[in-house]
C-alpha positions, 0 to 999 in steps of 0.5 A, spaced: 521 526 497 516 521 495 519 517 489 516 512 485 516 504 487 522 499 484 521 492 483 525 491 490 520 495 494 514 491 491 517 484 493 518 487 500 511 489 500 508 483 498 512 479 502 510 483 508 503 482 507 503 475 504 506 473 511 502 478 516 498 475 521 494 478 526 499 483 528 501 486 522 506 492 521 503 499 523 503 504 518 509 508 522 513 502 521 512 501 514 513 509 513 520 508 516 522 501 512 520 505 506 521 512 507 521 514 499 513 512 499 507 515 502 503 511 506 495 511 507 491 507 511 483 506 511 478 501 511 477 497 505 470 500 504 473 507 503 476 504 496 472 502 490 477 501 485 480 494 484 486 493 489 493 492 486 494 486 491 489 482 496 491 479 502 488 475 508 487 482 512 488 488 507 487 490 500 493 494 497 492 500 492 498 503 489 497 511 489 500 516 483 501 523 486 506 525 481 501 530 477 497 535 480 492 530 483 493 523 486 490 517 483 490 510 484 494 506 479 495 499 477 502 501 474 507 500 480 512 504 476 508 510 476 506 509 484 509 513 489 505 511 495 501 505 497 494 505 500 493 499 505 485 498 506 484 494 512 478 489 512 474 489 518 470 482 517 477 478 518 477 475 525 
């Protein structure tokens, strides 16, 4: 069951991506670490909305899927998932 984020989730996610080097956590590893959240990975060009957070290698968008249609949100309290938009232009 997918549940909303809490403050501890946000802190842990921010720490993971802020310290991420070339070998970032895989989506599978993130799903294991945060099983109550949905995780989606895409190219950064696939998401037009302003990211919740930007890091060296990725942009993070929050997803709210509580209602009928999933939508990107800027409200962590309403977020049930994370979209990891990886940048291709990072060397």
